[in-house]
ModelCIF file with pLDDT and N, C-alpha, C, O atoms, coordinates in Angstrom:
data_MODEL
#
_entry.id   MODEL 
#
_entity.id                         1 
_entity.type                       polymer 
_entity.pdbx_number_of_molecules   1 
#
_entity_poly.entity_id                      1 
_entity_poly.type                           'polypeptide(L)' 
_entity_poly.nstd_linkage                   no 
_entity_poly.nstd_monomer                   no 
_entity_poly.pdbx_seq_one_letter_code       MKELSKEQLLNITGGAITATLINAIVRGVSVFLDVGRSVGSALRRLISGNKCSI 
_entity_poly.pdbx_seq_one_letter_code_can   MKELSKEQLLNITGGAITATLINAIVRGVSVFLDVGRSVGSALRRLISGNKCSI 
_entity_poly.pdbx_strand_id                 A 
#
loop_
_entity_poly_seq.entity_id 
_entity_poly_seq.num 
_entity_poly_seq.mon_id 
_entity_poly_seq.hetero 
1 1  MET n 
1 2  LYS n 
1 3  GLU n 
1 4  LEU n 
1 5  SER n 
1 6  LYS n 
1 7  GLU n 
1 8  GLN n 
1 9  LEU n 
1 10 LEU n 
1 11 ASN n 
1 12 ILE n 
1 13 THR n 
1 14 GLY n 
1 15 GLY n 
1 16 ALA n 
1 17 ILE n 
1 18 THR n 
1 19 ALA n 
1 20 THR n 
1 21 LEU n 
1 22 ILE n 
1 23 ASN n 
1 24 ALA n 
1 25 ILE n 
1 26 VAL n 
1 27 ARG n 
1 28 GLY n 
1 29 VAL n 
1 30 SER n 
1 31 VAL n 
1 32 PHE n 
1 33 LEU n 
1 34 ASP n 
1 35 VAL n 
1 36 GLY n 
1 37 ARG n 
1 38 SER n 
1 39 VAL n 
1 40 GLY n 
1 41 SER n 
1 42 ALA n 
1 43 LEU n 
1 44 ARG n 
1 45 ARG n 
1 46 LEU n 
1 47 ILE n 
1 48 SER n 
1 49 GLY n 
1 50 ASN n 
1 51 LYS n 
1 52 CYS n 
1 53 SER n 
1 54 ILE n 
#
_struct_asym.id          A 
_struct_asym.entity_id   1 
#
loop_
_ma_qa_metric.id 
_ma_qa_metric.mode 
_ma_qa_metric.name 
_ma_qa_metric.software_group_id 
_ma_qa_metric.type 
1 global pLDDT . pLDDT 
2 local  pLDDT . pLDDT 
#
_ma_qa_metric_global.metric_id      1 
_ma_qa_metric_global.metric_value   87.61 
_ma_qa_metric_global.model_id       1 
_ma_qa_metric_global.ordinal_id     1 
#
loop_
_ma_qa_metric_local.label_asym_id 
_ma_qa_metric_local.label_comp_id 
_ma_qa_metric_local.label_seq_id 
_ma_qa_metric_local.metric_id 
_ma_qa_metric_local.metric_value 
_ma_qa_metric_local.model_id 
_ma_qa_metric_local.ordinal_id 
A MET 1  2 78.00 1 1  
A LYS 2  2 85.00 1 2  
A GLU 3  2 89.00 1 3  
A LEU 4  2 86.00 1 4  
A SER 5  2 90.00 1 5  
A LYS 6  2 90.00 1 6  
A GLU 7  2 91.00 1 7  
A GLN 8  2 88.00 1 8  
A LEU 9  2 86.00 1 9  
A LEU 10 2 87.00 1 10 
A ASN 11 2 86.00 1 11 
A ILE 12 2 82.00 1 12 
A THR 13 2 79.00 1 13 
A GLY 14 2 74.00 1 14 
A GLY 15 2 73.00 1 15 
A ALA 16 2 74.00 1 16 
A ILE 17 2 78.00 1 17 
A THR 18 2 81.00 1 18 
A ALA 19 2 85.00 1 19 
A THR 20 2 88.00 1 20 
A LEU 21 2 90.00 1 21 
A ILE 22 2 92.00 1 22 
A ASN 23 2 95.00 1 23 
A ALA 24 2 96.00 1 24 
A ILE 25 2 96.00 1 25 
A VAL 26 2 97.00 1 26 
A ARG 27 2 97.00 1 27 
A GLY 28 2 97.00 1 28 
A VAL 29 2 98.00 1 29 
A SER 30 2 98.00 1 30 
A VAL 31 2 98.00 1 31 
A PHE 32 2 97.00 1 32 
A LEU 33 2 98.00 1 33 
A ASP 34 2 98.00 1 34 
A VAL 35 2 97.00 1 35 
A GLY 36 2 97.00 1 36 
A ARG 37 2 97.00 1 37 
A SER 38 2 95.00 1 38 
A VAL 39 2 95.00 1 39 
A GLY 40 2 94.00 1 40 
A SER 41 2 91.00 1 41 
A ALA 42 2 89.00 1 42 
A LEU 43 2 91.00 1 43 
A ARG 44 2 91.00 1 44 
A ARG 45 2 88.00 1 45 
A LEU 46 2 88.00 1 46 
A ILE 47 2 89.00 1 47 
A SER 48 2 88.00 1 48 
A GLY 49 2 82.00 1 49 
A ASN 50 2 77.00 1 50 
A LYS 51 2 71.00 1 51 
A CYS 52 2 68.00 1 52 
A SER 53 2 64.00 1 53 
A ILE 54 2 62.00 1 54 
#
loop_
_atom_site.group_PDB 
_atom_site.id 
_atom_site.type_symbol 
_atom_site.label_atom_id 
_atom_site.label_alt_id 
_atom_site.label_comp_id 
_atom_site.label_asym_id 
_atom_site.label_entity_id 
_atom_site.label_seq_id 
_atom_site.pdbx_PDB_ins_code 
_atom_site.Cartn_x 
_atom_site.Cartn_y 
_atom_site.Cartn_z 
_atom_site.occupancy 
_atom_site.B_iso_or_equiv 
_atom_site.pdbx_formal_charge 
_atom_site.auth_seq_id 
_atom_site.auth_comp_id 
_atom_site.auth_asym_id 
_atom_site.auth_atom_id 
_atom_site.pdbx_PDB_model_num 
ATOM 1   N N  . MET A 1 1  ? 0.843   -1.184 -0.037 1.00 78.00 ? 1  MET A N  1 
ATOM 2   C CA . MET A 1 1  ? 0.000   0.052  -0.041 1.00 78.00 ? 1  MET A CA 1 
ATOM 3   C C  . MET A 1 1  ? 0.854   1.224  0.018  1.00 78.00 ? 1  MET A C  1 
ATOM 4   O O  . MET A 1 1  ? 1.750   1.318  0.857  1.00 78.00 ? 1  MET A O  1 
ATOM 5   N N  . LYS A 1 2  ? 0.579   2.227  -0.950 1.00 85.00 ? 2  LYS A N  1 
ATOM 6   C CA . LYS A 1 2  ? 1.434   3.468  -1.117 1.00 85.00 ? 2  LYS A CA 1 
ATOM 7   C C  . LYS A 1 2  ? 0.842   4.418  -0.100 1.00 85.00 ? 2  LYS A C  1 
ATOM 8   O O  . LYS A 1 2  ? -0.364  4.629  0.023  1.00 85.00 ? 2  LYS A O  1 
ATOM 9   N N  . GLU A 1 3  ? 1.931   5.045  0.712  1.00 89.00 ? 3  GLU A N  1 
ATOM 10  C CA . GLU A 1 3  ? 1.477   6.164  1.602  1.00 89.00 ? 3  GLU A CA 1 
ATOM 11  C C  . GLU A 1 3  ? 1.610   7.557  0.779  1.00 89.00 ? 3  GLU A C  1 
ATOM 12  O O  . GLU A 1 3  ? 2.437   7.816  -0.095 1.00 89.00 ? 3  GLU A O  1 
ATOM 13  N N  . LEU A 1 4  ? 0.467   8.472  1.344  1.00 86.00 ? 4  LEU A N  1 
ATOM 14  C CA . LEU A 1 4  ? 0.489   9.697  0.642  1.00 86.00 ? 4  LEU A CA 1 
ATOM 15  C C  . LEU A 1 4  ? 1.387   10.613 1.238  1.00 86.00 ? 4  LEU A C  1 
ATOM 16  O O  . LEU A 1 4  ? 1.764   10.516 2.405  1.00 86.00 ? 4  LEU A O  1 
ATOM 17  N N  . SER A 1 5  ? 1.784   11.629 0.339  1.00 90.00 ? 5  SER A N  1 
ATOM 18  C CA . SER A 1 5  ? 2.720   12.518 0.913  1.00 90.00 ? 5  SER A CA 1 
ATOM 19  C C  . SER A 1 5  ? 2.101   13.609 1.772  1.00 90.00 ? 5  SER A C  1 
ATOM 20  O O  . SER A 1 5  ? 0.894   13.852 1.755  1.00 90.00 ? 5  SER A O  1 
ATOM 21  N N  . LYS A 1 6  ? 2.934   14.215 2.479  1.00 90.00 ? 6  LYS A N  1 
ATOM 22  C CA . LYS A 1 6  ? 2.226   15.261 3.321  1.00 90.00 ? 6  LYS A CA 1 
ATOM 23  C C  . LYS A 1 6  ? 1.494   16.482 2.604  1.00 90.00 ? 6  LYS A C  1 
ATOM 24  O O  . LYS A 1 6  ? 0.555   17.086 3.122  1.00 90.00 ? 6  LYS A O  1 
ATOM 25  N N  . GLU A 1 7  ? 2.014   16.766 1.398  1.00 91.00 ? 7  GLU A N  1 
ATOM 26  C CA . GLU A 1 7  ? 1.345   17.616 0.332  1.00 91.00 ? 7  GLU A CA 1 
ATOM 27  C C  . GLU A 1 7  ? 0.034   16.988 -0.090 1.00 91.00 ? 7  GLU A C  1 
ATOM 28  O O  . GLU A 1 7  ? -0.983  17.679 -0.012 1.00 91.00 ? 7  GLU A O  1 
ATOM 29  N N  . GLN A 1 8  ? -0.031  15.835 -0.495 1.00 88.00 ? 8  GLN A N  1 
ATOM 30  C CA . GLN A 1 8  ? -1.291  14.992 -0.966 1.00 88.00 ? 8  GLN A CA 1 
ATOM 31  C C  . GLN A 1 8  ? -2.193  14.939 0.069  1.00 88.00 ? 8  GLN A C  1 
ATOM 32  O O  . GLN A 1 8  ? -3.387  14.958 -0.233 1.00 88.00 ? 8  GLN A O  1 
ATOM 33  N N  . LEU A 1 9  ? -1.858  14.872 1.288  1.00 86.00 ? 9  LEU A N  1 
ATOM 34  C CA . LEU A 1 9  ? -2.653  14.762 2.599  1.00 86.00 ? 9  LEU A CA 1 
ATOM 35  C C  . LEU A 1 9  ? -3.348  15.940 2.710  1.00 86.00 ? 9  LEU A C  1 
ATOM 36  O O  . LEU A 1 9  ? -4.577  15.925 2.788  1.00 86.00 ? 9  LEU A O  1 
ATOM 37  N N  . LEU A 1 10 ? -2.648  17.066 2.727  1.00 87.00 ? 10 LEU A N  1 
ATOM 38  C CA . LEU A 1 10 ? -3.168  18.622 2.634  1.00 87.00 ? 10 LEU A CA 1 
ATOM 39  C C  . LEU A 1 10 ? -4.172  18.926 1.654  1.00 87.00 ? 10 LEU A C  1 
ATOM 40  O O  . LEU A 1 10 ? -4.975  19.824 1.905  1.00 87.00 ? 10 LEU A O  1 
ATOM 41  N N  . ASN A 1 11 ? -4.236  18.266 0.517  1.00 86.00 ? 11 ASN A N  1 
ATOM 42  C CA . ASN A 1 11 ? -5.010  18.674 -0.651 1.00 86.00 ? 11 ASN A CA 1 
ATOM 43  C C  . ASN A 1 11 ? -6.212  17.756 -0.676 1.00 86.00 ? 11 ASN A C  1 
ATOM 44  O O  . ASN A 1 11 ? -7.021  17.927 -1.588 1.00 86.00 ? 11 ASN A O  1 
ATOM 45  N N  . ILE A 1 12 ? -6.415  16.862 0.161  1.00 82.00 ? 12 ILE A N  1 
ATOM 46  C CA . ILE A 1 12 ? -7.579  15.835 0.175  1.00 82.00 ? 12 ILE A CA 1 
ATOM 47  C C  . ILE A 1 12 ? -8.777  16.842 0.526  1.00 82.00 ? 12 ILE A C  1 
ATOM 48  O O  . ILE A 1 12 ? -8.646  17.682 1.416  1.00 82.00 ? 12 ILE A O  1 
ATOM 49  N N  . THR A 1 13 ? -9.880  16.716 -0.179 1.00 79.00 ? 13 THR A N  1 
ATOM 50  C CA . THR A 1 13 ? -11.191 17.404 0.119  1.00 79.00 ? 13 THR A CA 1 
ATOM 51  C C  . THR A 1 13 ? -12.423 16.400 0.187  1.00 79.00 ? 13 THR A C  1 
ATOM 52  O O  . THR A 1 13 ? -12.602 15.429 -0.549 1.00 79.00 ? 13 THR A O  1 
ATOM 53  N N  . GLY A 1 14 ? -13.137 16.787 1.100  1.00 74.00 ? 14 GLY A N  1 
ATOM 54  C CA . GLY A 1 14 ? -14.371 15.982 1.274  1.00 74.00 ? 14 GLY A CA 1 
ATOM 55  C C  . GLY A 1 14 ? -15.354 16.000 0.289  1.00 74.00 ? 14 GLY A C  1 
ATOM 56  O O  . GLY A 1 14 ? -15.109 16.736 -0.667 1.00 74.00 ? 14 GLY A O  1 
ATOM 57  N N  . GLY A 1 15 ? -16.391 15.389 0.271  1.00 73.00 ? 15 GLY A N  1 
ATOM 58  C CA . GLY A 1 15 ? -17.503 15.595 -0.677 1.00 73.00 ? 15 GLY A CA 1 
ATOM 59  C C  . GLY A 1 15 ? -18.301 17.137 -0.594 1.00 73.00 ? 15 GLY A C  1 
ATOM 60  O O  . GLY A 1 15 ? -18.253 17.965 0.316  1.00 73.00 ? 15 GLY A O  1 
ATOM 61  N N  . ALA A 1 16 ? -18.952 17.181 -1.734 1.00 74.00 ? 16 ALA A N  1 
ATOM 62  C CA . ALA A 1 16 ? -19.731 18.475 -1.726 1.00 74.00 ? 16 ALA A CA 1 
ATOM 63  C C  . ALA A 1 16 ? -20.759 18.793 -0.850 1.00 74.00 ? 16 ALA A C  1 
ATOM 64  O O  . ALA A 1 16 ? -20.910 19.918 -0.373 1.00 74.00 ? 16 ALA A O  1 
ATOM 65  N N  . ILE A 1 17 ? -21.488 17.813 -0.618 1.00 78.00 ? 17 ILE A N  1 
ATOM 66  C CA . ILE A 1 17 ? -22.470 17.681 0.399  1.00 78.00 ? 17 ILE A CA 1 
ATOM 67  C C  . ILE A 1 17 ? -22.211 17.026 1.688  1.00 78.00 ? 17 ILE A C  1 
ATOM 68  O O  . ILE A 1 17 ? -21.900 15.836 1.642  1.00 78.00 ? 17 ILE A O  1 
ATOM 69  N N  . THR A 1 18 ? -22.288 17.607 2.829  1.00 81.00 ? 18 THR A N  1 
ATOM 70  C CA . THR A 1 18 ? -21.892 16.982 3.874  1.00 81.00 ? 18 THR A CA 1 
ATOM 71  C C  . THR A 1 18 ? -23.145 16.787 4.611  1.00 81.00 ? 18 THR A C  1 
ATOM 72  O O  . THR A 1 18 ? -24.203 17.312 4.268  1.00 81.00 ? 18 THR A O  1 
ATOM 73  N N  . ALA A 1 19 ? -22.995 15.956 5.719  1.00 85.00 ? 19 ALA A N  1 
ATOM 74  C CA . ALA A 1 19 ? -24.298 15.700 6.780  1.00 85.00 ? 19 ALA A CA 1 
ATOM 75  C C  . ALA A 1 19 ? -24.699 16.869 7.311  1.00 85.00 ? 19 ALA A C  1 
ATOM 76  O O  . ALA A 1 19 ? -25.915 17.015 7.437  1.00 85.00 ? 19 ALA A O  1 
ATOM 77  N N  . THR A 1 20 ? -23.863 17.888 7.714  1.00 88.00 ? 20 THR A N  1 
ATOM 78  C CA . THR A 1 20 ? -24.160 19.137 8.437  1.00 88.00 ? 20 THR A CA 1 
ATOM 79  C C  . THR A 1 20 ? -24.948 19.767 7.496  1.00 88.00 ? 20 THR A C  1 
ATOM 80  O O  . THR A 1 20 ? -26.036 20.201 7.875  1.00 88.00 ? 20 THR A O  1 
ATOM 81  N N  . LEU A 1 21 ? -24.609 19.906 6.320  1.00 90.00 ? 21 LEU A N  1 
ATOM 82  C CA . LEU A 1 21 ? -25.357 20.760 5.360  1.00 90.00 ? 21 LEU A CA 1 
ATOM 83  C C  . LEU A 1 21 ? -26.992 20.291 5.072  1.00 90.00 ? 21 LEU A C  1 
ATOM 84  O O  . LEU A 1 21 ? -27.970 21.036 5.013  1.00 90.00 ? 21 LEU A O  1 
ATOM 85  N N  . ILE A 1 22 ? -26.945 18.897 4.926  1.00 92.00 ? 22 ILE A N  1 
ATOM 86  C CA . ILE A 1 22 ? -28.206 18.148 4.811  1.00 92.00 ? 22 ILE A CA 1 
ATOM 87  C C  . ILE A 1 22 ? -29.065 18.461 5.861  1.00 92.00 ? 22 ILE A C  1 
ATOM 88  O O  . ILE A 1 22 ? -30.239 18.761 5.647  1.00 92.00 ? 22 ILE A O  1 
ATOM 89  N N  . ASN A 1 23 ? -28.563 18.415 7.019  1.00 95.00 ? 23 ASN A N  1 
ATOM 90  C CA . ASN A 1 23 ? -29.162 18.480 8.358  1.00 95.00 ? 23 ASN A CA 1 
ATOM 91  C C  . ASN A 1 23 ? -29.825 19.864 8.666  1.00 95.00 ? 23 ASN A C  1 
ATOM 92  O O  . ASN A 1 23 ? -30.849 20.017 9.331  1.00 95.00 ? 23 ASN A O  1 
ATOM 93  N N  . ALA A 1 24 ? -29.018 20.928 8.030  1.00 96.00 ? 24 ALA A N  1 
ATOM 94  C CA . ALA A 1 24 ? -29.331 22.425 8.204  1.00 96.00 ? 24 ALA A CA 1 
ATOM 95  C C  . ALA A 1 24 ? -30.503 22.567 7.197  1.00 96.00 ? 24 ALA A C  1 
ATOM 96  O O  . ALA A 1 24 ? -31.478 23.252 7.506  1.00 96.00 ? 24 ALA A O  1 
ATOM 97  N N  . ILE A 1 25 ? -30.433 21.936 6.001  1.00 96.00 ? 25 ILE A N  1 
ATOM 98  C CA . ILE A 1 25 ? -31.483 22.053 4.930  1.00 96.00 ? 25 ILE A CA 1 
ATOM 99  C C  . ILE A 1 25 ? -32.870 21.478 5.487  1.00 96.00 ? 25 ILE A C  1 
ATOM 100 O O  . ILE A 1 25 ? -33.959 21.992 5.234  1.00 96.00 ? 25 ILE A O  1 
ATOM 101 N N  . VAL A 1 26 ? -32.685 20.371 6.260  1.00 97.00 ? 26 VAL A N  1 
ATOM 102 C CA . VAL A 1 26 ? -33.795 19.694 6.534  1.00 97.00 ? 26 VAL A CA 1 
ATOM 103 C C  . VAL A 1 26 ? -34.404 20.514 7.805  1.00 97.00 ? 26 VAL A C  1 
ATOM 104 O O  . VAL A 1 26 ? -35.627 20.631 7.881  1.00 97.00 ? 26 VAL A O  1 
ATOM 105 N N  . ARG A 1 27 ? -33.760 20.948 8.571  1.00 97.00 ? 27 ARG A N  1 
ATOM 106 C CA . ARG A 1 27 ? -34.363 21.817 9.790  1.00 97.00 ? 27 ARG A CA 1 
ATOM 107 C C  . ARG A 1 27 ? -34.985 22.940 9.154  1.00 97.00 ? 27 ARG A C  1 
ATOM 108 O O  . ARG A 1 27 ? -36.126 23.280 9.464  1.00 97.00 ? 27 ARG A O  1 
ATOM 109 N N  . GLY A 1 28 ? -34.262 23.579 8.226  1.00 97.00 ? 28 GLY A N  1 
ATOM 110 C CA . GLY A 1 28 ? -35.023 24.799 7.459  1.00 97.00 ? 28 GLY A CA 1 
ATOM 111 C C  . GLY A 1 28 ? -36.380 24.507 7.153  1.00 97.00 ? 28 GLY A C  1 
ATOM 112 O O  . GLY A 1 28 ? -37.349 25.064 7.670  1.00 97.00 ? 28 GLY A O  1 
ATOM 113 N N  . VAL A 1 29 ? -36.419 23.433 6.121  1.00 98.00 ? 29 VAL A N  1 
ATOM 114 C CA . VAL A 1 29 ? -37.673 23.145 5.670  1.00 98.00 ? 29 VAL A CA 1 
ATOM 115 C C  . VAL A 1 29 ? -38.818 22.986 6.743  1.00 98.00 ? 29 VAL A C  1 
ATOM 116 O O  . VAL A 1 29 ? -39.963 23.432 6.668  1.00 98.00 ? 29 VAL A O  1 
ATOM 117 N N  . SER A 1 30 ? -38.217 22.208 7.817  1.00 98.00 ? 30 SER A N  1 
ATOM 118 C CA . SER A 1 30 ? -39.198 21.991 9.056  1.00 98.00 ? 30 SER A CA 1 
ATOM 119 C C  . SER A 1 30 ? -39.707 23.267 9.489  1.00 98.00 ? 30 SER A C  1 
ATOM 120 O O  . SER A 1 30 ? -40.905 23.525 9.607  1.00 98.00 ? 30 SER A O  1 
ATOM 121 N N  . VAL A 1 31 ? -38.760 24.052 9.721  1.00 98.00 ? 31 VAL A N  1 
ATOM 122 C CA . VAL A 1 31 ? -39.236 25.486 10.551 1.00 98.00 ? 31 VAL A CA 1 
ATOM 123 C C  . VAL A 1 31 ? -40.243 25.968 9.504  1.00 98.00 ? 31 VAL A C  1 
ATOM 124 O O  . VAL A 1 31 ? -41.406 26.172 9.852  1.00 98.00 ? 31 VAL A O  1 
ATOM 125 N N  . PHE A 1 32 ? -39.881 26.145 8.329  1.00 97.00 ? 32 PHE A N  1 
ATOM 126 C CA . PHE A 1 32 ? -40.798 26.753 7.181  1.00 97.00 ? 32 PHE A CA 1 
ATOM 127 C C  . PHE A 1 32 ? -42.015 26.093 7.173  1.00 97.00 ? 32 PHE A C  1 
ATOM 128 O O  . PHE A 1 32 ? -42.993 26.807 6.948  1.00 97.00 ? 32 PHE A O  1 
ATOM 129 N N  . LEU A 1 33 ? -42.233 24.745 7.389  1.00 98.00 ? 33 LEU A N  1 
ATOM 130 C CA . LEU A 1 33 ? -43.561 24.196 7.289  1.00 98.00 ? 33 LEU A CA 1 
ATOM 131 C C  . LEU A 1 33 ? -44.284 24.323 8.574  1.00 98.00 ? 33 LEU A C  1 
ATOM 132 O O  . LEU A 1 33 ? -45.502 24.148 8.596  1.00 98.00 ? 33 LEU A O  1 
ATOM 133 N N  . ASP A 1 34 ? -43.562 24.641 9.743  1.00 98.00 ? 34 ASP A N  1 
ATOM 134 C CA . ASP A 1 34 ? -44.134 24.779 10.909 1.00 98.00 ? 34 ASP A CA 1 
ATOM 135 C C  . ASP A 1 34 ? -44.718 26.265 10.916 1.00 98.00 ? 34 ASP A C  1 
ATOM 136 O O  . ASP A 1 34 ? -45.832 26.536 11.364 1.00 98.00 ? 34 ASP A O  1 
ATOM 137 N N  . VAL A 1 35 ? -43.956 27.068 10.444 1.00 97.00 ? 35 VAL A N  1 
ATOM 138 C CA . VAL A 1 35 ? -44.464 28.554 10.510 1.00 97.00 ? 35 VAL A CA 1 
ATOM 139 C C  . VAL A 1 35 ? -45.695 28.548 9.426  1.00 97.00 ? 35 VAL A C  1 
ATOM 140 O O  . VAL A 1 35 ? -46.623 29.319 9.669  1.00 97.00 ? 35 VAL A O  1 
ATOM 141 N N  . GLY A 1 36 ? -45.767 27.786 8.320  1.00 97.00 ? 36 GLY A N  1 
ATOM 142 C CA . GLY A 1 36 ? -47.011 27.739 7.399  1.00 97.00 ? 36 GLY A CA 1 
ATOM 143 C C  . GLY A 1 36 ? -48.218 27.280 8.120  1.00 97.00 ? 36 GLY A C  1 
ATOM 144 O O  . GLY A 1 36 ? -49.324 27.801 7.979  1.00 97.00 ? 36 GLY A O  1 
ATOM 145 N N  . ARG A 1 37 ? -47.970 26.322 8.868  1.00 97.00 ? 37 ARG A N  1 
ATOM 146 C CA . ARG A 1 37 ? -49.142 25.662 9.490  1.00 97.00 ? 37 ARG A CA 1 
ATOM 147 C C  . ARG A 1 37 ? -49.714 26.736 10.557 1.00 97.00 ? 37 ARG A C  1 
ATOM 148 O O  . ARG A 1 37 ? -50.923 26.959 10.626 1.00 97.00 ? 37 ARG A O  1 
ATOM 149 N N  . SER A 1 38 ? -48.805 27.363 11.353 1.00 95.00 ? 38 SER A N  1 
ATOM 150 C CA . SER A 1 38 ? -49.257 28.252 12.281 1.00 95.00 ? 38 SER A CA 1 
ATOM 151 C C  . SER A 1 38 ? -49.855 29.612 11.600 1.00 95.00 ? 38 SER A C  1 
ATOM 152 O O  . SER A 1 38 ? -50.889 30.122 12.031 1.00 95.00 ? 38 SER A O  1 
ATOM 153 N N  . VAL A 1 39 ? -49.349 29.988 10.843 1.00 95.00 ? 39 VAL A N  1 
ATOM 154 C CA . VAL A 1 39 ? -50.008 31.098 10.007 1.00 95.00 ? 39 VAL A CA 1 
ATOM 155 C C  . VAL A 1 39 ? -51.386 30.715 9.395  1.00 95.00 ? 39 VAL A C  1 
ATOM 156 O O  . VAL A 1 39 ? -52.324 31.511 9.367  1.00 95.00 ? 39 VAL A O  1 
ATOM 157 N N  . GLY A 1 40 ? -51.459 29.287 8.845  1.00 94.00 ? 40 GLY A N  1 
ATOM 158 C CA . GLY A 1 40 ? -52.677 28.883 8.259  1.00 94.00 ? 40 GLY A CA 1 
ATOM 159 C C  . GLY A 1 40 ? -53.665 28.862 9.324  1.00 94.00 ? 40 GLY A C  1 
ATOM 160 O O  . GLY A 1 40 ? -54.771 29.375 9.151  1.00 94.00 ? 40 GLY A O  1 
ATOM 161 N N  . SER A 1 41 ? -53.329 28.287 10.438 1.00 91.00 ? 41 SER A N  1 
ATOM 162 C CA . SER A 1 41 ? -54.363 27.975 11.553 1.00 91.00 ? 41 SER A CA 1 
ATOM 163 C C  . SER A 1 41 ? -54.794 29.253 11.978 1.00 91.00 ? 41 SER A C  1 
ATOM 164 O O  . SER A 1 41 ? -55.998 29.359 12.213 1.00 91.00 ? 41 SER A O  1 
ATOM 165 N N  . ALA A 1 42 ? -53.965 30.395 12.151 1.00 89.00 ? 42 ALA A N  1 
ATOM 166 C CA . ALA A 1 42 ? -54.269 31.759 12.707 1.00 89.00 ? 42 ALA A CA 1 
ATOM 167 C C  . ALA A 1 42 ? -55.352 32.201 11.598 1.00 89.00 ? 42 ALA A C  1 
ATOM 168 O O  . ALA A 1 42 ? -56.456 32.613 11.955 1.00 89.00 ? 42 ALA A O  1 
ATOM 169 N N  . LEU A 1 43 ? -55.049 32.115 10.450 1.00 91.00 ? 43 LEU A N  1 
ATOM 170 C CA . LEU A 1 43 ? -55.964 32.786 9.473  1.00 91.00 ? 43 LEU A CA 1 
ATOM 171 C C  . LEU A 1 43 ? -57.294 32.170 9.475  1.00 91.00 ? 43 LEU A C  1 
ATOM 172 O O  . LEU A 1 43 ? -58.322 32.846 9.441  1.00 91.00 ? 43 LEU A O  1 
ATOM 173 N N  . ARG A 1 44 ? -57.278 30.775 9.518  1.00 91.00 ? 44 ARG A N  1 
ATOM 174 C CA . ARG A 1 44 ? -58.590 29.906 9.533  1.00 91.00 ? 44 ARG A CA 1 
ATOM 175 C C  . ARG A 1 44 ? -59.430 30.381 10.712 1.00 91.00 ? 44 ARG A C  1 
ATOM 176 O O  . ARG A 1 44 ? -60.632 30.611 10.578 1.00 91.00 ? 44 ARG A O  1 
ATOM 177 N N  . ARG A 1 45 ? -58.757 30.532 11.918 1.00 88.00 ? 45 ARG A N  1 
ATOM 178 C CA . ARG A 1 45 ? -59.385 30.930 13.441 1.00 88.00 ? 45 ARG A CA 1 
ATOM 179 C C  . ARG A 1 45 ? -60.003 32.340 13.117 1.00 88.00 ? 45 ARG A C  1 
ATOM 180 O O  . ARG A 1 45 ? -61.141 32.649 13.470 1.00 88.00 ? 45 ARG A O  1 
ATOM 181 N N  . LEU A 1 46 ? -59.153 33.177 12.408 1.00 88.00 ? 46 LEU A N  1 
ATOM 182 C CA . LEU A 1 46 ? -59.539 34.547 12.429 1.00 88.00 ? 46 LEU A CA 1 
ATOM 183 C C  . LEU A 1 46 ? -60.755 34.686 11.524 1.00 88.00 ? 46 LEU A C  1 
ATOM 184 O O  . LEU A 1 46 ? -61.644 35.475 11.845 1.00 88.00 ? 46 LEU A O  1 
ATOM 185 N N  . ILE A 1 47 ? -60.843 33.975 10.429 1.00 89.00 ? 47 ILE A N  1 
ATOM 186 C CA . ILE A 1 47 ? -61.923 34.078 9.285  1.00 89.00 ? 47 ILE A CA 1 
ATOM 187 C C  . ILE A 1 47 ? -63.001 33.421 10.017 1.00 89.00 ? 47 ILE A C  1 
ATOM 188 O O  . ILE A 1 47 ? -64.060 34.043 9.932  1.00 89.00 ? 47 ILE A O  1 
ATOM 189 N N  . SER A 1 48 ? -63.058 32.255 10.774 1.00 88.00 ? 48 SER A N  1 
ATOM 190 C CA . SER A 1 48 ? -64.124 31.614 11.137 1.00 88.00 ? 48 SER A CA 1 
ATOM 191 C C  . SER A 1 48 ? -64.629 32.233 12.310 1.00 88.00 ? 48 SER A C  1 
ATOM 192 O O  . SER A 1 48 ? -65.829 32.081 12.543 1.00 88.00 ? 48 SER A O  1 
ATOM 193 N N  . GLY A 1 49 ? -63.873 32.962 13.161 1.00 82.00 ? 49 GLY A N  1 
ATOM 194 C CA . GLY A 1 49 ? -64.227 33.703 14.463 1.00 82.00 ? 49 GLY A CA 1 
ATOM 195 C C  . GLY A 1 49 ? -64.180 32.775 15.602 1.00 82.00 ? 49 GLY A C  1 
ATOM 196 O O  . GLY A 1 49 ? -64.847 32.992 16.614 1.00 82.00 ? 49 GLY A O  1 
ATOM 197 N N  . ASN A 1 50 ? -63.395 31.722 15.473 1.00 77.00 ? 50 ASN A N  1 
ATOM 198 C CA . ASN A 1 50 ? -63.043 30.887 16.507 1.00 77.00 ? 50 ASN A CA 1 
ATOM 199 C C  . ASN A 1 50 ? -61.960 31.290 17.221 1.00 77.00 ? 50 ASN A C  1 
ATOM 200 O O  . ASN A 1 50 ? -60.872 30.877 16.820 1.00 77.00 ? 50 ASN A O  1 
ATOM 201 N N  . LYS A 1 51 ? -61.988 32.054 18.262 1.00 71.00 ? 51 LYS A N  1 
ATOM 202 C CA . LYS A 1 51 ? -60.988 32.577 19.059 1.00 71.00 ? 51 LYS A CA 1 
ATOM 203 C C  . LYS A 1 51 ? -60.825 31.895 20.399 1.00 71.00 ? 51 LYS A C  1 
ATOM 204 O O  . LYS A 1 51 ? -61.801 31.316 20.877 1.00 71.00 ? 51 LYS A O  1 
ATOM 205 N N  . CYS A 1 52 ? -59.608 31.918 21.079 1.00 68.00 ? 52 CYS A N  1 
ATOM 206 C CA . CYS A 1 52 ? -59.389 31.281 22.209 1.00 68.00 ? 52 CYS A CA 1 
ATOM 207 C C  . CYS A 1 52 ? -59.635 32.437 23.310 1.00 68.00 ? 52 CYS A C  1 
ATOM 208 O O  . CYS A 1 52 ? -59.219 33.569 23.064 1.00 68.00 ? 52 CYS A O  1 
ATOM 209 N N  . SER A 1 53 ? -60.174 32.218 24.284 1.00 64.00 ? 53 SER A N  1 
ATOM 210 C CA . SER A 1 53 ? -60.565 32.926 25.248 1.00 64.00 ? 53 SER A CA 1 
ATOM 211 C C  . SER A 1 53 ? -59.965 32.281 26.449 1.00 64.00 ? 53 SER A C  1 
ATOM 212 O O  . SER A 1 53 ? -60.083 31.084 26.708 1.00 64.00 ? 53 SER A O  1 
ATOM 213 N N  . ILE A 1 54 ? -59.213 33.286 27.277 1.00 62.00 ? 54 ILE A N  1 
ATOM 214 C CA . ILE A 1 54 ? -58.584 32.935 28.649 1.00 62.00 ? 54 ILE A CA 1 
ATOM 215 C C  . ILE A 1 54 ? -59.149 33.286 29.799 1.00 62.00 ? 54 ILE A C  1 
ATOM 216 O O  . ILE A 1 54 ? -58.614 32.986 30.867 1.00 62.00 ? 54 ILE A O  1 
#
């Protein structure tokens, strides 16, 4: 098995898409969907007149 030189080791790059990037995208989409649900529910309650009373 051939060993890599120090310069070759320094030039190694990983994949273009990392797990951290995928995780950030998935969390962003999840937050976007949650905000959409909340706004949709608020609009539906406002239109139907069904408001919570404390």
